[in-house]
N, C-alpha and C positions, 0 to 999 in steps of 0.2 A: 634426806639420808644423813647429811653431815650432823644435823642436830641430834639424831638418834645415836650416832656413834659417839659424839661428844658426851652425851648423857651417860652412856654405858662405860666409856673408857676413863673419862676424867673424874666422874663421880662414883668410882668403883666401890669405895668403902663408906659412902654416905648412907645413912639409914633413913627409911621413910618415916614421916611424921604425920601424914594425913590419915585421919581415922574415918571410916565410913561404917554404916550400919551393917550388922551381921544379918545375912539372909536366912530364910527358913529352909533348913536342910531337908525336911520331910521325914517320914517314918516308914521307909521302905522295908526295913527288917527289924524295926523296934528301936533299941537303944544304940543308935549309931554314934552317939557322943563318946563312947568308949574307945572308938578308933582314934580320936584326936590325940589323947594322952599317950598312946602306944606307939606312935610313929617316931621312935627314938633312935633309929639307925637308918643310915642312907640306903642300905640294902632293902630295908623294910619299905622305904619310900618307893623304890623301884617296883617291888612286888605289889604294893597297893595301887600304884599308878596303873599297873597292868592288870589289876584284879587277879593276882596270884596268891592272895592271902586275905582272910576275912578280918573283921574288926577285933577278934579275940586273938589274933596272931596265928591262927590255924592255916597252914599252907594248902593251896590248891595246886594240883599237878595236871599235866596233859592227860586228858581222858576224863577228868572230873567235870561234872555238868556246869560248874560255876567258873571254871578256869578261863580267864580272860573274857568273862561274860560282860558284854557291853551295856546291858541294862543296869547291872550293878555298878559298872564303872561310871556311868553318867552321874550317879549320886555320890559315890565315894571320891571321885575326882574333885568335886566341889569342896570336900572336906580337907583336901590336901593344899588348900590355899590359906595364906594368912588372912584372917578375917578381922583383925583388930587394927593393924597399922599399915595397910598397904594402899598404894595409889591405883591399884588395878581396877579398871572400869568393869562394872558388872556385866555389861553387854559384851565387852571384849572377852571376858572369862567364859561366858556362855558360848561364844563362837569357837573358842579354843576347845572346850569340852565336847561340843557337837562334832568338831572335826576329828578329834582323836578317838572318840567312841562311836563314830559312825559305822553303821552295819556294813556298808559297801566296802570301805577300805579303812578299817581302824588302824591306829598307829600306836606302837608300844615302845617303851624304852628298853634299850639293850645295854646291860652293864659292861660287857666286853666289846661292844661295837658302837658305831656312831660317834658323833662329836659331843663330848662333855668334858668339862675341865673343872679342876678344883682351884679355889683361891684361898690362900692362907695368909692372914695378917701376922707378920713375924716381927720380932725385935732383935736388932743386931747392935753390937758395940762397935762403933766406927770412929776412930780418932778420939777415943775417950768420951764419946757422946752416944746416948741411946737413940737409935734411929729405927723408924718403922719402914718395913719393906713389904710389898705384896709379892708372894711367890705363887706362880701358876704351875699346876701339875696336871699330868694326864696319865692314864693307864697305858702301858706298853707291854706287848707280848714278850715273854721270857721263857724259852723252852716250851714246856707244857703248861705253864702258868702265865702270870702277869705281874707287873710291879708298877708302882707309881714313880714317875720321873719328873724332874723340874724342867719346864719348857720355856719359861720367861719370867722376868721380874718387872715390877713397877716401883721405881725409887726416884723420888723427886730430885735428889742431888745429882744423880747420874744424868737424868734428863736435862737438867739445866746446863750441864757441861757441854752438851751437843746441840743446843738450841740455836738454829741459824736465824736469828731475828734482826740482825744488823744489816739492813739493806745497803747502806753506804759501804760497809766493809765487804759485802759480797761483790760489789762492783769493782773493787780494787784488788781483791784477793784472787789472783789467777796467774798462771804461768804463760807467757807469750808463746804463740804457736811456733815460733822459730827458736825456742829455747834449746832445742836439740843441737842447733848449730853452735851454741855456746857451751856444749857439754853439760847442760843443765846447771851451770854455775849459779844461776839465779834461784835455784831451788831453796836456798837459805831463807828466802822470804816465807816459805811455808812453815818453817820451824822457828822463825825469829820470835814470834809471839804465840805461845802454845794455846792461847784462848781461841785462836782462829784457825788452827791447823786443819780441822775437818773441812773448811771451806775449799781446800785444794783437792779434796777427794772427788770422785765421780758423782754425777747428779743423783744417782740412785743409791748412794751410800747410806746405810742405816747401821748405827752402832749396835753391837751385840752386848746388851746390858748384862746378860747372864754370864758371859765370859768375863766381864768387868768384875762382877761379884765374886766369881771363882778366883780370879787373879788376886783381889784384895784379901780374900780368905787365905789363899796360899802364901801370900806375903806376910801374913800375920797382922795386917792392918784392920781386919774385920773379923769379928767372932759372933757366933750365934748365941742369943740369949733365951728366947722363948717364942712360942707360937700361941696366938690368941684366936680370934674369930675365924671360922672357916665357912666358905660358901661354895656353891657349885653352879656352873653355867652350862646350860643345855641348848644344843642346836640340833637335836635329833628329830624334832617334829617339823615337818615341811612347812615353811613360811612363818615359823615362830622362833623366838628366843625366850627362855625363861630362866629365872634365878631361884635357887633353893637355899634357904637359910634356916638356921636352928633358932627356935624361940623357946627359951627356958623361962616359963612363967606359969603362974597358977591358972587353973581353968582348963577347959576342954581343948581349945584351939592352941596347941603347943607342939613342940618337936620340930622335925624337918618339914617345912612347908614352902610352897611357892610364894616368893616375896615380890617378884617382878615379872611382868609379862609384856612382850612387845611383838607386834607383827613386823617381820623383816622380809625383804626380797633377797634374791640370791647374791646380788652385789654387796648388800649390807652384811649378809652372812659371811661372805668371803673376807671382807674387811675386818670384821670382828674376830674371826678365827685367826687371822694373821696376827692379831694382838696377843692372843694366848699361845699361838704356835707359829712364831715368825720364821 
């Protein structure tokens, strides 16, 4: 479990480089290749994952014979994977498709429900330096509609500030249990060296990096520059995690496609979601 979480959390913005052979899609309805180039919107990815839209962009609605039809889904789901530069094992992909399009209990994506998060690679100016931050966002209900809200950030400089890696320092950084009898006069130790101040916090203390970002922005020490690559992380399918990325390239297999796929258990799912939604 730890290896999976490290792969997903530490290597968040690393791109895949392994190329494997493209599989034969089949000819269920003729020229399916037109579907590839048309998956240019995230909403469209949802509809095609659920088979609520055909390869020409024509919508299916409840009551239509092909609406969420699982025979069509089993073919089109394969087309929603990156077939050019992904590490995804072919057998793993088949297991995933079989599960979500199974006749007994098919699984569908919900735009306004379930767990899915956006990841945006952004650039900020911090202390006169260009810095890259990952912002994580989710949809939140707002009156009769919804809105995207920032839930967490990943910024290496903030992380390094709170890394408890000095074992010798941990052993000496504490307040004696009788400190209250001295009116906590020895509490100066906690603030003598700011580098180790968090060592005096409770064991389950976790810094709020999002608040740190907002504080630096409010103080004028940090300013937004630009947003670059965007990805999406999905936990809506029971027992699975997958990532959706945009591939802007010539050829059929482009647009919003599944770029990573992992089997996960409930404990792994909870740990990962805590990263996006602490």
